[in-house]
N, C-alpha and C positions, 0 to 999 in steps of 0.2 A: 701545193704546199703552203703556201703563202702564210699561213700562222702556224706554224713550226718552227721555229730559228735553228741552225745549223748546231746550234752549242743545244738544243735539246734533243735532236737527232742522236750527238756523241754521247749525250748520258745514257740514252734509251737503250744505245748498242750495247752500253754496256754491261749493261744489267741482266744474265742469267736468269733460267725460271725459278731457279729453285729460291733464287732469292727473292725473287719478283712475287712466289704464292705467299713465304715468310712474309714480305712487306706487307700486302695487301691484301692475299686471300688465303690468309692462313688454314680456312675451314675447308679450301678443295686439296689441304696434301694428307694424303696417306702413307703411313709410311710399310714398304714390302721387308725391308732388309737394313742391316745397318748405314749403311749407303746410297738405298737408293727408296726412292718411290712412285707412286701413283697417283691418280687426278681422282678424287672423289666423281667426276661428272664422265671419265674417258677410263675405267679402270686396267685399258691395252696401253696408254698412255705414261709410259717410263722415264725415268729422270732419274742418273746417275752419273758422277765422274764429269758433271759440266753442263751435260747434253742432254736431249730429249730426243726420245723415237714415240709415236702413234704407232702401234704394232698393226691393228687394226685395218690401219690405211695404208700403211708404208711411207709414211713422211716423218722427219725429223727436223732438228734443228739446236744448237748453241743456247741462241739469247730468247729475252722476255718476248723480242718483238718478233722473233720466228714466228712465236706461241700466239701471239695476241692475234696474227696474219693470217696464218696457214690454218689452225684449230678454232680461234673464238671469229673469223671471218673479217676482222676490221681492217676498213684502210688502214694504209702506210702513214698519215697524218694523223687519223684517231689510236691508233696504236700508239705511236710517239710521247700523243696527251695524257693514253691511261697510265702511259710508266712515269713520263715527268710534271703532270698536270696536279696530282694525286698526293697528300701526303699521308707514307705510310705510317703503318701502325709501328708502333716500338718493337724490336727485335723481342724481348723481354715479354713483351704480353703475346706476340704472335708467337710462341714457342707456349707459352701457357694455354694461348686459344686452342693450337695446333694438337697439344696432348687433349683437350677437354674434347674436342670432337671425336677422338679417334676411341673415346672411353663411353662417348656420351652420346646416345643414338635418336635421342628425341628430338622431336623437330622446335628450334629454335627460333620464332619470329620474330622481325627487326620491334623495336618501340614503331606503334604506329603515331602518327603526327597529328597534332589536333585536326587540322583539315586535311582535304586533296586535294586544293585546289592547284597546286603547281604540277602535279599529277595529272590532272585534267585536260588543263592547258596543255601539257605537252601531248596528251592524246588527241586534243582536239586538231592541237596544228601537226600531229599523222594524217590527219584525216576523218577520225572516229569520229561516228553520232554521239549526242549528249547522250541519247535515249539509250545505248548500249553501254556506255561509261556507267550513267545513275546506276543501271542495273543493277551492274559489279559493283561499285561502291553500296548500293542496298542491301546486298545480299552477303556482303563481307569478303566476294573474289574479288575484291580490288582495294589498295590502299597506299598512303602513303607514308615511308619511314620518314620519324622523327629526325633524323641526323643530317642522312646524306641527301632525304627528299626524294626517294628513289621511288620506282613503282612495285609495288608488290602485288602479285598474282599466285592467290593461294588454292592447290587444291584441295579438295576435302574428301571423306571413305563417303559410306552409305550411311551414316550417321550423324554424318555433318559435323566432324571433329578435323579439324586444319592436317593434312599430312604433309602437303610438299609448298614449295614456296618459290618462285622464279623471281629473280629480283633484274629490274630492269634500270637503270640510269637516266637522266632525264635532264645529263647535260651533254654538250660534246663528245665528251667522254666515250659516250654510249657504251656505258659498264653493263653486262652481264655475267649474272651467277645465282645461284641457287642458296635458299638457306641450311646453314647449319641441319643436317638429322632431315635431309628432306628425302621424300620415296618417290620414286621416280611413277609408279606404278599410281598413285593417285593425284595424276598434273594437273596443269588447269584444265577446265573443262563445264561446260555448258550443257548438262544433261535436259533430256525433251523424253519423261518417262513413258509415253506411250505410242512413239514416234520408232519406224524400224531404218530409219536414215543416220547412218554416222558420216560429219567430214571432219576430213585430220588435217594438219595443219603443221609445222613446225614450231611456230612459235604464239605466246600469247596475242604481241600483237597484231599478227596475223587472223590469228581467228577472228580477234575483235571488228578488224577490219572486214573479211566476211562480211559476219553480221549488219557492219554497214550498206555493204551492198547490196543485201539482200533485203536491205528496208524493212517493210511488216510482216515477214514473211521467215523471220530470223529465230525465232519461236518455235517454228514448227519442222526443227531437225534439233538434232544430237550436235554437238561442238566438243575436240577432244584437241588439244596440244600434246604435241610427243615429246615435248621439251627439249628440242633440238634434235637435230638429223641421229640417224640411227645407223648404225652398221652392226655385220653381224661379228661376235667374238671371236679375238684370234684362233686360230686354229681349228675352228670347228666347222665339220664337215658340212654339218645343215646348216642353211640360215636359218633364224628363228624370228617372227616379229617381235613389235618394240615392245617393253613390259608394259609401257602406259596403254597400248592399244589392246594385249592379250587380257588383260586387267578389266577393261571397262567393257570387253566386249562379254566378261565372266559376269558382270556386274550387270548387263543389259542385254538379255538372251533373248530377247526380242529384236534387237537391230540385224539386218539382212542385207544392208546393202550400203557399203562402204565407198566416198567420195575422196576423192587425195586431191590434195591444193599443197604439194611439197614444190619447194622451190624450185624454180628452172633454173637449176645448173646439175653440173657434174654429179653430186652428192646427192641432190635432192632427186636425180630420175632413177640413180640407183638405187634409193632407197625405195621409192614409187616400186623398183622391178623386182626387188627383194617380197615387199609386204603382196603383190599380186602372185608370185609364187607360191610364197604360203597359203594364203588366206585365197588363194582365186578359187578353190574348188569348193569354198563352203559360203562365200560370202559373194554376191555382185558386186562387181568393183570396177568404178567408172575413174577412170583419170581427168580432172582439170585442172592441171596444173596451170599456172597464172601467164599471162602473155608477159609482163615485165621478168625481174628476177623473183618477186615475191609478192604475195598478195597485197600487202600495205603498199609495192608500187603501184601495182591495177589500181591499186584506189584511192592514191595519189594522181594518177594519170587520169581517170574520172573525174576526181572534182575540178582540177585545170581546166579540161574539156566544156565541161558546166559553165563557168566561170566565164571562160573566152565567148561561149555561145551566149552568155546571159550579157556581158560586153557588148 
């Protein structure tokens, strides 16, 4: 934690989740009642009376710091920097944006930058090959936002209309979010129209990491990001498959085999079991979880080993 000071930690601990979302991510807030909110990404995560609780996971807390660590998966230093290292949106503007999001459901893509050099450099640093990056840039699946220089991963419907966008920060704050109006059914994907195999990932970066590892064979299969970990809705007796997956299978009925590459942690293993339980009778399902925490970790380990062998 050498890069965060005691003063930064103390300031971060003081911020509650509602204030954090109003200041930094107003598009995430969905009003449930006069004094209660949910988040757009996790509709079973409720915020009220200065506390928050994620009912589908049975975890909760008071501060925004707890939320970024327990829900977003950030490390403690990264969570502190996410809160204390960014300039907040003015509260007057945040309120306007929140109201706009509640009444406007169309996808609002961040304004693109003139170039995507910073995003390309960030993804190359994560080990992703230039061929995979260039393909995504050329097909409009990836671009760099103008204001914050975030990586924007776009998902399309069958007509080629953008319907979803994941936002990933390219700085040390490791910001992760979604564009306002995103529809998770159309999550980031690279289809292969006449193929029967679909590979599943938790994030777009894991998807691109696997394509890099697959080298020249990566266009021979479908690839789909689930846009985060999936958990059944609260109080639902029967688990269901993620919306992005069921919608993709409807659009590509030729898919017969699912290959799961979800994170090698407790939530990832739980999500894998749910998908196997729900779809195991209809599809051949192979669990190929990463050796490290996620596929990008495996890719970076592979790159390091290659470099050592070269030296």
